[in-house]
Chimera marker file (.cmm) of the C-alpha trace (Angstrom):
<marker_set name="trace">
<marker id="1" x="25.619" y="20.883" z="-21.917" r="1" g="1" b="0" radius="0.5"/>
<marker id="2" x="22.984" y="23.414" z="-20.916" r="1" g="1" b="0" radius="0.5"/>
<marker id="3" x="23.374" y="25.379" z="-17.705" r="1" g="1" b="0" radius="0.5"/>
<marker id="4" x="20.130" y="23.895" z="-16.436" r="1" g="1" b="0" radius="0.5"/>
<marker id="5" x="21.285" y="20.329" z="-16.984" r="1" g="1" b="0" radius="0.5"/>
<marker id="6" x="24.621" y="21.127" z="-15.377" r="1" g="1" b="0" radius="0.5"/>
<marker id="7" x="22.851" y="22.570" z="-12.329" r="1" g="1" b="0" radius="0.5"/>
<marker id="8" x="20.591" y="19.539" z="-12.043" r="1" g="1" b="0" radius="0.5"/>
<marker id="9" x="23.503" y="17.109" z="-12.102" r="1" g="1" b="0" radius="0.5"/>
<marker id="10" x="25.644" y="19.032" z="-9.608" r="1" g="1" b="0" radius="0.5"/>
<marker id="11" x="24.662" y="17.364" z="-6.366" r="1" g="1" b="0" radius="0.5"/>
<marker id="12" x="25.518" y="13.825" z="-5.344" r="1" g="1" b="0" radius="0.5"/>
<marker id="13" x="21.916" y="12.908" z="-4.554" r="1" g="1" b="0" radius="0.5"/>
<marker id="14" x="20.680" y="14.052" z="-7.927" r="1" g="1" b="0" radius="0.5"/>
<marker id="15" x="23.476" y="12.211" z="-9.708" r="1" g="1" b="0" radius="0.5"/>
<marker id="16" x="22.673" y="9.081" z="-7.741" r="1" g="1" b="0" radius="0.5"/>
<marker id="17" x="18.987" y="9.362" z="-8.660" r="1" g="1" b="0" radius="0.5"/>
<marker id="18" x="19.909" y="9.481" z="-12.341" r="1" g="1" b="0" radius="0.5"/>
<marker id="19" x="22.069" y="6.365" z="-12.061" r="1" g="1" b="0" radius="0.5"/>
<marker id="20" x="19.395" y="4.527" z="-10.099" r="1" g="1" b="0" radius="0.5"/>
<marker id="21" x="16.823" y="5.457" z="-12.743" r="1" g="1" b="0" radius="0.5"/>
<marker id="22" x="18.937" y="4.269" z="-15.668" r="1" g="1" b="0" radius="0.5"/>
<marker id="23" x="19.892" y="1.074" z="-13.846" r="1" g="1" b="0" radius="0.5"/>
<marker id="24" x="16.391" y="-0.225" z="-14.552" r="1" g="1" b="0" radius="0.5"/>
<marker id="25" x="16.587" y="-2.567" z="-17.583" r="1" g="1" b="0" radius="0.5"/>
<marker id="26" x="13.362" y="-1.271" z="-19.152" r="1" g="1" b="0" radius="0.5"/>
<marker id="27" x="14.526" y="2.341" z="-18.838" r="1" g="1" b="0" radius="0.5"/>
<marker id="28" x="17.912" y="1.439" z="-20.365" r="1" g="1" b="0" radius="0.5"/>
<marker id="29" x="16.086" y="-0.226" z="-23.254" r="1" g="1" b="0" radius="0.5"/>
<marker id="30" x="14.045" y="2.948" z="-23.745" r="1" g="1" b="0" radius="0.5"/>
<marker id="31" x="17.141" y="5.186" z="-23.629" r="1" g="1" b="0" radius="0.5"/>
<marker id="32" x="18.978" y="3.009" z="-26.167" r="1" g="1" b="0" radius="0.5"/>
<marker id="33" x="15.935" y="2.938" z="-28.423" r="1" g="1" b="0" radius="0.5"/>
<marker id="34" x="15.533" y="6.720" z="-28.281" r="1" g="1" b="0" radius="0.5"/>
<marker id="35" x="19.238" y="7.294" z="-28.916" r="1" g="1" b="0" radius="0.5"/>
<marker id="36" x="19.089" y="5.433" z="-32.221" r="1" g="1" b="0" radius="0.5"/>
<marker id="37" x="15.535" y="6.211" z="-33.307" r="1" g="1" b="0" radius="0.5"/>
<marker id="38" x="14.332" y="8.400" z="-36.100" r="1" g="1" b="0" radius="0.5"/>
<marker id="39" x="11.175" y="10.447" z="-35.608" r="1" g="1" b="0" radius="0.5"/>
<marker id="40" x="8.275" y="8.036" z="-35.138" r="1" g="1" b="0" radius="0.5"/>
<marker id="41" x="4.553" y="8.522" z="-34.649" r="1" g="1" b="0" radius="0.5"/>
<marker id="42" x="3.581" y="7.723" z="-31.060" r="1" g="1" b="0" radius="0.5"/>
<marker id="43" x="1.661" y="4.598" z="-32.060" r="1" g="1" b="0" radius="0.5"/>
<marker id="44" x="4.702" y="3.121" z="-33.846" r="1" g="1" b="0" radius="0.5"/>
<marker id="45" x="6.946" y="4.115" z="-30.957" r="1" g="1" b="0" radius="0.5"/>
<marker id="46" x="4.710" y="2.400" z="-28.393" r="1" g="1" b="0" radius="0.5"/>
<marker id="47" x="4.425" y="-0.702" z="-30.595" r="1" g="1" b="0" radius="0.5"/>
<marker id="48" x="8.241" y="-0.983" z="-30.744" r="1" g="1" b="0" radius="0.5"/>
<marker id="49" x="8.424" y="-1.082" z="-26.946" r="1" g="1" b="0" radius="0.5"/>
<marker id="50" x="5.300" y="-3.154" z="-26.363" r="1" g="1" b="0" radius="0.5"/>
<marker id="51" x="3.525" y="-0.479" z="-24.377" r="1" g="1" b="0" radius="0.5"/>
<marker id="52" x="-0.024" y="0.798" z="-24.490" r="1" g="1" b="0" radius="0.5"/>
<marker id="53" x="-1.177" y="4.337" z="-25.032" r="1" g="1" b="0" radius="0.5"/>
<link id1="1" id2="2" r="1" g="1" b="0" radius="0.2"/>
<link id1="2" id2="3" r="1" g="1" b="0" radius="0.2"/>
<link id1="3" id2="4" r="1" g="1" b="0" radius="0.2"/>
<link id1="4" id2="5" r="1" g="1" b="0" radius="0.2"/>
<link id1="5" id2="6" r="1" g="1" b="0" radius="0.2"/>
<link id1="6" id2="7" r="1" g="1" b="0" radius="0.2"/>
<link id1="7" id2="8" r="1" g="1" b="0" radius="0.2"/>
<link id1="8" id2="9" r="1" g="1" b="0" radius="0.2"/>
<link id1="9" id2="10" r="1" g="1" b="0" radius="0.2"/>
<link id1="10" id2="11" r="1" g="1" b="0" radius="0.2"/>
<link id1="11" id2="12" r="1" g="1" b="0" radius="0.2"/>
<link id1="12" id2="13" r="1" g="1" b="0" radius="0.2"/>
<link id1="13" id2="14" r="1" g="1" b="0" radius="0.2"/>
<link id1="14" id2="15" r="1" g="1" b="0" radius="0.2"/>
<link id1="15" id2="16" r="1" g="1" b="0" radius="0.2"/>
<link id1="16" id2="17" r="1" g="1" b="0" radius="0.2"/>
<link id1="17" id2="18" r="1" g="1" b="0" radius="0.2"/>
<link id1="18" id2="19" r="1" g="1" b="0" radius="0.2"/>
<link id1="19" id2="20" r="1" g="1" b="0" radius="0.2"/>
<link id1="20" id2="21" r="1" g="1" b="0" radius="0.2"/>
<link id1="21" id2="22" r="1" g="1" b="0" radius="0.2"/>
<link id1="22" id2="23" r="1" g="1" b="0" radius="0.2"/>
<link id1="23" id2="24" r="1" g="1" b="0" radius="0.2"/>
<link id1="24" id2="25" r="1" g="1" b="0" radius="0.2"/>
<link id1="25" id2="26" r="1" g="1" b="0" radius="0.2"/>
<link id1="26" id2="27" r="1" g="1" b="0" radius="0.2"/>
<link id1="27" id2="28" r="1" g="1" b="0" radius="0.2"/>
<link id1="28" id2="29" r="1" g="1" b="0" radius="0.2"/>
<link id1="29" id2="30" r="1" g="1" b="0" radius="0.2"/>
<link id1="30" id2="31" r="1" g="1" b="0" radius="0.2"/>
<link id1="31" id2="32" r="1" g="1" b="0" radius="0.2"/>
<link id1="32" id2="33" r="1" g="1" b="0" radius="0.2"/>
<link id1="33" id2="34" r="1" g="1" b="0" radius="0.2"/>
<link id1="34" id2="35" r="1" g="1" b="0" radius="0.2"/>
<link id1="35" id2="36" r="1" g="1" b="0" radius="0.2"/>
<link id1="36" id2="37" r="1" g="1" b="0" radius="0.2"/>
<link id1="37" id2="38" r="1" g="1" b="0" radius="0.2"/>
<link id1="38" id2="39" r="1" g="1" b="0" radius="0.2"/>
<link id1="39" id2="40" r="1" g="1" b="0" radius="0.2"/>
<link id1="40" id2="41" r="1" g="1" b="0" radius="0.2"/>
<link id1="41" id2="42" r="1" g="1" b="0" radius="0.2"/>
<link id1="42" id2="43" r="1" g="1" b="0" radius="0.2"/>
<link id1="43" id2="44" r="1" g="1" b="0" radius="0.2"/>
<link id1="44" id2="45" r="1" g="1" b="0" radius="0.2"/>
<link id1="45" id2="46" r="1" g="1" b="0" radius="0.2"/>
<link id1="46" id2="47" r="1" g="1" b="0" radius="0.2"/>
<link id1="47" id2="48" r="1" g="1" b="0" radius="0.2"/>
<link id1="48" id2="49" r="1" g="1" b="0" radius="0.2"/>
<link id1="49" id2="50" r="1" g="1" b="0" radius="0.2"/>
<link id1="50" id2="51" r="1" g="1" b="0" radius="0.2"/>
<link id1="51" id2="52" r="1" g="1" b="0" radius="0.2"/>
<link id1="52" id2="53" r="1" g="1" b="0" radius="0.2"/>
</marker_set>
């Protein structure tokens, strides 16, 4: 883990903000998609998640 990321996640408030952010179902869907995705052009990426550019 980078020093910057470690510093960001050090405080309770910042950790809580991360958990609150990933608790959102749409954000979790995006994180899961990105974790398993190959490189995609932006238009294909947005089509997969039903979002506009």
